[in-house]
C-alpha positions in Angstrom: 107.1 -12.2 -28.4 108.0 -9.6 -26.2 110.0 -7.4 -28.4 107.0 -7.0 -30.7 105.2 -5.8 -27.8 108.0 -3.3 -27.0 108.4 -1.8 -30.7 104.6 -1.6 -30.4 104.6 0.6 -27.7 107.7 2.6 -29.0 105.4 3.5 -32.0 102.5 4.7 -30.1 101.4 8.2 -30.9 99.4 11.1 -28.8 96.4 9.6 -30.5 96.6 6.3 -29.8 97.0 7.3 -26.3 94.2 9.5 -26.3 91.9 6.6 -28.2 92.9 4.2 -25.1 92.0 6.7 -22.8 88.5 7.3 -24.2 88.1 3.7 -24.6 88.5 3.2 -21.1 86.5 5.7 -19.6 83.9 4.9 -21.9 84.0 1.2 -20.3 84.2 2.7 -16.9 81.2 4.6 -17.7 78.7 1.8 -18.7 79.8 -0.7 -16.4 79.1 2.5 -13.8 75.4 2.6 -15.7 75.1 -0.8 -15.4 76.0 -1.0 -11.3 73.3 2.1 -10.7 70.7 0.4 -13.1 70.8 -3.1 -11.5 67.3 -2.7 -10.4 66.3 -3.2 -14.0 68.0 -6.4 -15.1 68.0 -6.1 -18.7 69.2 -2.6 -19.1 72.2 -2.8 -16.3 73.2 -6.4 -18.1 72.6 -4.4 -21.8 75.1 -1.5 -20.3 77.4 -4.2 -18.7 78.1 -6.2 -21.6 78.2 -2.9 -23.9 81.1 -1.8 -21.8 82.6 -5.4 -22.3 82.5 -5.0 -25.9 83.4 -1.2 -26.2 87.0 -2.5 -24.3 87.7 -5.5 -26.2 86.8 -3.9 -30.0 87.6 -0.4 -29.0 91.3 -0.4 -29.0 91.9 -3.1 -31.8 89.3 -1.5 -34.4 89.7 2.2 -33.4 93.8 2.0 -34.0 92.9 0.5 -37.4 90.8 3.1 -38.4 92.7 5.6 -36.6 96.0 4.7 -38.4 94.1 4.4 -41.6 92.9 7.6 -41.1 96.2 9.7 -40.4 98.7 7.6 -42.5 96.6 7.7 -45.4 98.4 6.2 -48.5 98.2 4.5 -52.1 100.2 1.8 -53.8 100.2 1.0 -57.5 101.7 -2.1 -59.5 103.6 -0.2 -62.1 105.2 -3.2 -63.4 106.1 -6.7 -62.7 108.3 -9.0 -64.7 109.8 -12.9 -63.9 113.5 -13.2 -64.7 114.3 -15.7 -66.7 118.2 -16.6 -65.6 117.2 -16.2 -62.2 114.6 -17.0 -59.7 113.2 -14.1 -59.2 110.2 -11.5 -60.0 110.9 -7.7 -59.9 108.1 -5.4 -58.8 108.1 -1.8 -59.7 105.9 0.1 -58.0 104.6 3.7 -56.5 103.8 4.9 -53.7 101.9 8.5 -53.0 101.4 10.0 -49.5 97.9 11.1 -49.6 98.0 12.4 -46.1 98.3 15.7 -44.5 101.3 14.6 -42.6 105.2 13.8 -43.5 106.1 10.3 -43.2 109.3 9.6 -41.5 109.2 5.8 -42.9 106.7 3.5 -44.7 107.3 -0.1 -45.2 106.4 -1.0 -48.5 105.5 -5.0 -49.0 104.6 -7.0 -51.9 102.7 -10.3 -51.4 102.8 -13.0 -53.8 99.3 -15.0 -54.0 98.2 -18.1 -55.8 95.3 -17.7 -58.2 92.0 -20.2 -58.6 88.8 -20.2 -60.5 87.1 -20.6 -57.2 86.4 -16.7 -55.6 86.7 -18.0 -52.1 89.8 -19.7 -52.7 90.9 -16.7 -54.2 89.4 -14.6 -51.4 91.6 -16.9 -48.7 95.0 -17.1 -50.8 95.0 -13.2 -50.4 94.6 -13.8 -46.9 97.6 -16.1 -46.9 100.1 -15.2 -49.5 103.0 -17.8 -50.3 105.7 -15.3 -50.6 105.9 -11.5 -49.1 109.0 -9.2 -49.3 109.2 -5.8 -47.8 111.7 -2.5 -48.0 111.6 0.6 -46.0 111.2 3.9 -47.8 112.0 7.0 -45.6 111.3 10.7 -45.9 108.2 11.2 -47.8 106.8 14.2 -47.9 102.9 15.2 -47.9 101.3 14.8 -51.9 104.8 13.1 -52.6 104.9 9.7 -54.9 108.0 7.7 -55.1 108.7 5.0 -57.0 110.6 2.0 -55.8 111.4 -1.3 -57.4 111.1 -5.0 -55.1 112.8 -8.2 -56.0 111.0 -10.9 -54.7 113.3 -14.2 -54.4 113.7 -17.3 -54.5 110.8 -17.4 -56.6 109.8 -20.7 -57.9 106.5 -20.8 -58.8 105.6 -22.0 -62.1 101.7 -21.5 -62.1 99.3 -18.7 -62.3 99.8 -15.8 -59.4 98.8 -12.3 -58.5 100.9 -9.5 -56.7 99.5 -7.0 -54.4 101.1 -4.2 -52.5 100.7 -2.5 -49.9 102.1 0.2 -47.1 102.5 0.6 -43.7 103.7 4.5 -42.9 104.9 5.8 -39.5 
């Protein structure tokens, strides 16, 4: 756990620090407003609740939205083939840099999940895939599309399945 926190802090960029700082300033502003308006109890409680909700939700949602915007990319599954003589699936895909930034590295992840006839079960199974494999692609320039191949092994699932592809770039 300690190494994950250290890795997260090492991966922060200047925009993350700006986001976290502005969230903290907004929190302090709403708390001070709540204290100043303590005579109007409903308004004071509203400002204090708003301040704490910004403190709790702001960094998480802001970080996710900021990185979606700054490091925008798209992935596409080009083909998938289950091997006959080996317990594996070969997934060929492409990664496109849609951002205005140069990507130093992208972690491309293939997730395999079971398929059901129930829509709710399908949604839940997407959240918890039964098999995941990842590779690292390095040095992707602006508007570059790079093709890759990932072998998911061991793959012993015999029923119907779907494959999704995602990338986390820096």
